[in-house]
C-alpha positions in Angstrom: 46.2 6.8 -28.3 42.3 4.6 -29.0 41.6 2.6 -31.7 38.4 4.5 -32.2 40.6 8.2 -32.1 43.4 5.8 -34.6 40.0 4.8 -37.1 38.7 8.8 -36.8 41.7 10.7 -38.1 42.3 7.9 -41.0 38.8 8.1 -41.7 37.7 11.0 -41.6 35.4 13.3 -39.9 31.2 13.9 -39.7 30.0 17.5 -40.8 29.3 18.3 -36.9 33.2 17.8 -36.4 33.3 20.8 -38.9 31.0 22.4 -37.5 32.2 22.5 -34.0 35.6 24.6 -34.9 34.3 27.1 -38.2 34.4 29.6 -35.4 38.4 29.0 -33.8 39.1 28.3 -37.8 37.6 31.2 -39.0 39.7 33.3 -36.2 42.7 31.8 -35.8 43.8 29.5 -38.9 42.2 31.1 -42.6 43.4 35.3 -42.0 47.1 33.5 -41.6 46.2 31.5 -45.1 46.2 34.3 -47.6 50.3 34.3 -48.5 50.5 31.0 -49.3 47.0 30.9 -51.0 48.1 33.7 -53.5 51.9 31.3 -54.3 48.6 28.7 -55.3 46.8 31.2 -57.4 49.4 32.3 -58.8 50.6 28.7 -59.9 47.0 28.6 -61.4 47.1 31.6 -63.7 43.9 32.8 -61.8 43.1 36.1 -63.2 40.6 38.8 -62.7 37.5 38.5 -64.1 37.8 34.2 -64.3 35.1 32.1 -62.0 37.4 30.3 -59.5 35.4 27.6 -57.1 36.8 26.8 -54.2 36.0 22.9 -53.4 35.6 22.2 -49.0 36.3 25.6 -48.7 36.5 26.4 -44.8 36.0 29.6 -44.1 37.7 30.9 -47.0 41.5 30.7 -46.6 41.8 30.6 -50.9 38.3 31.8 -51.5 38.5 35.2 -50.3 42.6 35.7 -51.5 41.0 34.7 -55.2 37.7 36.7 -54.3 40.6 40.4 -53.8 42.3 39.2 -57.0 39.1 39.6 -59.0 38.1 36.6 -59.9 34.3 35.7 -59.3 34.0 33.0 -56.5 32.2 30.3 -56.0 33.5 28.9 -51.9 31.9 25.4 -51.0 32.0 23.4 -47.6 29.6 20.5 -46.4 30.0 22.6 -42.9 27.0 25.3 -42.9 29.0 27.0 -40.2 32.2 27.5 -42.2 30.4 28.9 -45.3 28.2 31.6 -42.6 31.4 33.0 -41.8 32.7 33.5 -45.5 29.7 35.5 -45.8 29.8 37.0 -43.2 33.6 38.8 -44.5 32.3 38.8 -48.6 29.8 40.6 -46.9 31.7 42.5 -45.2 34.6 43.5 -47.9 31.7 44.0 -50.7 33.7 40.8 -52.7 31.9 39.2 -56.0 31.5 36.0 -54.0 29.0 33.7 -52.7 29.2 30.5 -50.5 27.1 27.3 -50.6 26.8 24.4 -48.7 28.0 21.4 -50.9 29.3 17.9 -50.2 32.9 17.8 -52.3 32.1 14.2 -53.5 29.0 15.4 -54.8 29.1 18.7 -56.4 25.7 20.3 -57.2 27.6 21.8 -60.3 27.1 21.4 -63.8 30.1 19.9 -66.0 32.9 22.5 -67.6 31.9 25.5 -65.8 34.8 27.3 -64.1 38.1 28.3 -65.2 40.2 27.7 -62.0 38.9 25.1 -59.1 40.9 24.8 -56.2 41.3 23.3 -52.7 43.5 25.0 -50.1 44.0 22.0 -46.8 40.4 20.8 -47.7 40.1 18.1 -50.3 43.6 17.1 -49.0 41.5 15.6 -45.5 38.8 13.6 -47.4 38.4 10.1 -47.1 37.6 9.4 -51.1 40.1 12.1 -52.2 40.2 10.7 -55.8 36.1 10.8 -56.3 36.7 14.1 -55.3 39.3 15.5 -57.7 37.0 13.9 -60.2 34.4 16.0 -59.2 37.0 19.2 -59.1 38.0 18.1 -62.7 34.2 17.2 -63.9 33.0 20.8 -63.2 36.1 22.9 -64.5 35.9 24.3 -68.2 38.4 22.2 -70.7 41.7 23.8 -71.2 41.4 25.2 -67.0 43.5 24.4 -63.9 42.7 22.4 -60.9 44.5 23.6 -58.4 45.3 21.3 -54.6 47.6 22.5 -51.5 48.2 19.9 -49.0 51.1 19.5 -46.3 54.1 17.7 -47.3 57.1 15.7 -45.5 55.1 15.2 -41.6 58.3 15.4 -40.3 59.3 19.1 -40.8 56.0 20.2 -39.7 57.0 22.2 -36.6 53.8 22.8 -35.0 52.6 18.9 -35.0 55.8 18.2 -33.2 55.5 21.1 -30.6 51.9 19.2 -30.5 53.3 15.8 -29.6 55.9 16.7 -27.1 53.7 19.0 -25.0 50.8 16.1 -25.1 54.0 13.2 -24.4 55.1 15.5 -21.3 51.9 15.6 -19.6 50.5 12.5 -20.4 53.9 10.0 -21.5 51.5 7.1 -22.8 50.8 8.9 -25.6 51.5 7.7 -29.0 51.7 10.1 -31.4 50.8 10.4 -35.2 50.9 6.5 -35.5 53.8 6.0 -39.0 52.3 3.3 -40.6 48.4 4.9 -41.5 49.6 8.4 -41.0 46.4 11.0 -40.5 44.0 11.7 -43.8 46.2 15.2 -44.0 49.2 13.4 -44.9 47.5 11.1 -47.4 49.4 13.5 -49.9 52.4 14.6 -48.6 54.6 12.6 -51.2 54.9 14.8 -54.1 54.7 11.9 -56.1 51.4 10.5 -55.3 49.7 13.8 -55.1 50.4 14.0 -59.2 49.5 10.6 -59.5 46.0 11.4 -58.0 45.8 14.7 -60.1 46.6 12.6 -63.3 44.4 9.6 -62.3 41.7 12.4 -62.2 42.0 13.1 -65.3 44.0 16.2 -65.5 47.4 16.7 -68.1 50.8 18.7 -67.4 50.8 18.1 -63.9 53.1 20.1 -61.6 53.7 20.0 -57.7 55.7 22.6 -56.6 57.3 22.0 -53.5 59.5 25.0 -52.0 56.9 26.9 -50.3 56.0 26.7 -47.1 53.4 27.6 -44.3 54.5 30.2 -41.2 52.5 30.2 -38.6 53.5 32.8 -36.0 52.5 32.8 -32.6 53.2 34.9 -29.2 51.2 32.2 -26.7 50.3 28.2 -26.4 47.1 29.3 -25.7 47.4 30.6 -30.0 49.1 27.6 -31.2 46.4 25.6 -29.5 43.9 27.1 -30.9 45.6 27.1 -34.8 46.0 23.5 -34.0 42.3 22.7 -32.8 41.0 25.0 -35.2 42.6 23.8 -38.7 41.0 20.3 -38.8 39.2 18.2 -35.8 42.5 15.6 -35.7 44.0 17.3 -33.1 40.3 17.6 -31.2 40.2 13.4 -31.3 43.7 13.0 -30.5 43.2 14.9 -26.8 39.1 14.0 -26.9 40.1 12.1 -23.7 42.0 14.1 -21.5 40.9 15.8 -18.3 40.4 20.2 -18.2 43.6 20.1 -16.1 45.7 17.7 -18.8 44.1 20.0 -21.1 45.7 22.9 -19.6 49.0 21.6 -18.9 49.9 20.9 -22.1 48.9 24.4 -22.8 51.3 25.7 -20.5 54.1 23.2 -21.7 53.4 24.6 -25.4 53.8 28.0 -23.9 57.2 27.3 -22.6 58.1 26.2 -26.4 56.6 28.7 -28.1 58.6 31.6 -25.7 61.6 29.7 -26.2 61.3 29.4 -29.8 60.3 33.3 -30.1 63.1 35.8 -30.4 63.8 39.8 -29.5 60.2 39.2 -28.2 58.4 38.8 -31.1 56.6 35.9 -32.3 57.9 32.3 -32.5 57.6 30.5 -36.6 56.8 27.3 -37.0 57.1 25.6 -40.8 56.0 23.1 -42.2 55.9 21.8 -46.3 53.4 22.3 -48.6 52.6 20.2 -51.8 50.7 22.3 -54.3 49.8 20.8 -57.4 48.3 22.2 -60.5 46.9 20.8 -63.7 45.1 21.1 -67.1 41.7 19.4 -68.0 
């Protein structure tokens, strides 16, 4: 990994990077997030008729399930392409929800507005997470709840290790993920760090549930590649300097790994640990 790639994975990405992956995110990532979204929404106690704000929502992995539960939903993301995909799905399903382009560090929302404010794999990735969490608390009603879902221990993130192994099989000098300063998506992989950040943001009675896993079901190396590159801009940054031939070779290696993991002609199931934090304002 070059120094520039390392810095980018630690310091965040411009809106253009998120715009670029919006179609992949909508097709390959968001549809598989419903079960874990429901787990988080249950922990936050979201009820039909309540107002729900999704911060750094992507194309709606958390906010669409919230709307389907009967909540009145606003989904926000700073990438217009993400919101376009979200609004298209809302219109297709006839849900009580809307999407608006908004920066999570400066929410254009009045204080004490929402019953529940959440973020799934969104605020997890921003460089100034403390500020984003304070904004989430600010716009939540007194007595309301704030939900944050993020990845746990990167050592147990199977899709990530498939990716690194496949890349190193093709590009042996690839260093992988730095252990001293891991990418932003693992900044609250320690449950106690997440608990403390939510407490510091002004929440009380914070709990962090570590009993859930993300389950990624894929049948080919191409599907896993699309999921990886569609989830956030970090994988794209890591392979930015690779040739098309190297990328094709990596996908072929992934394909072999996926087929080896799959059983009885079914999909390969890869898991990742989650930290689901909930606190009360």
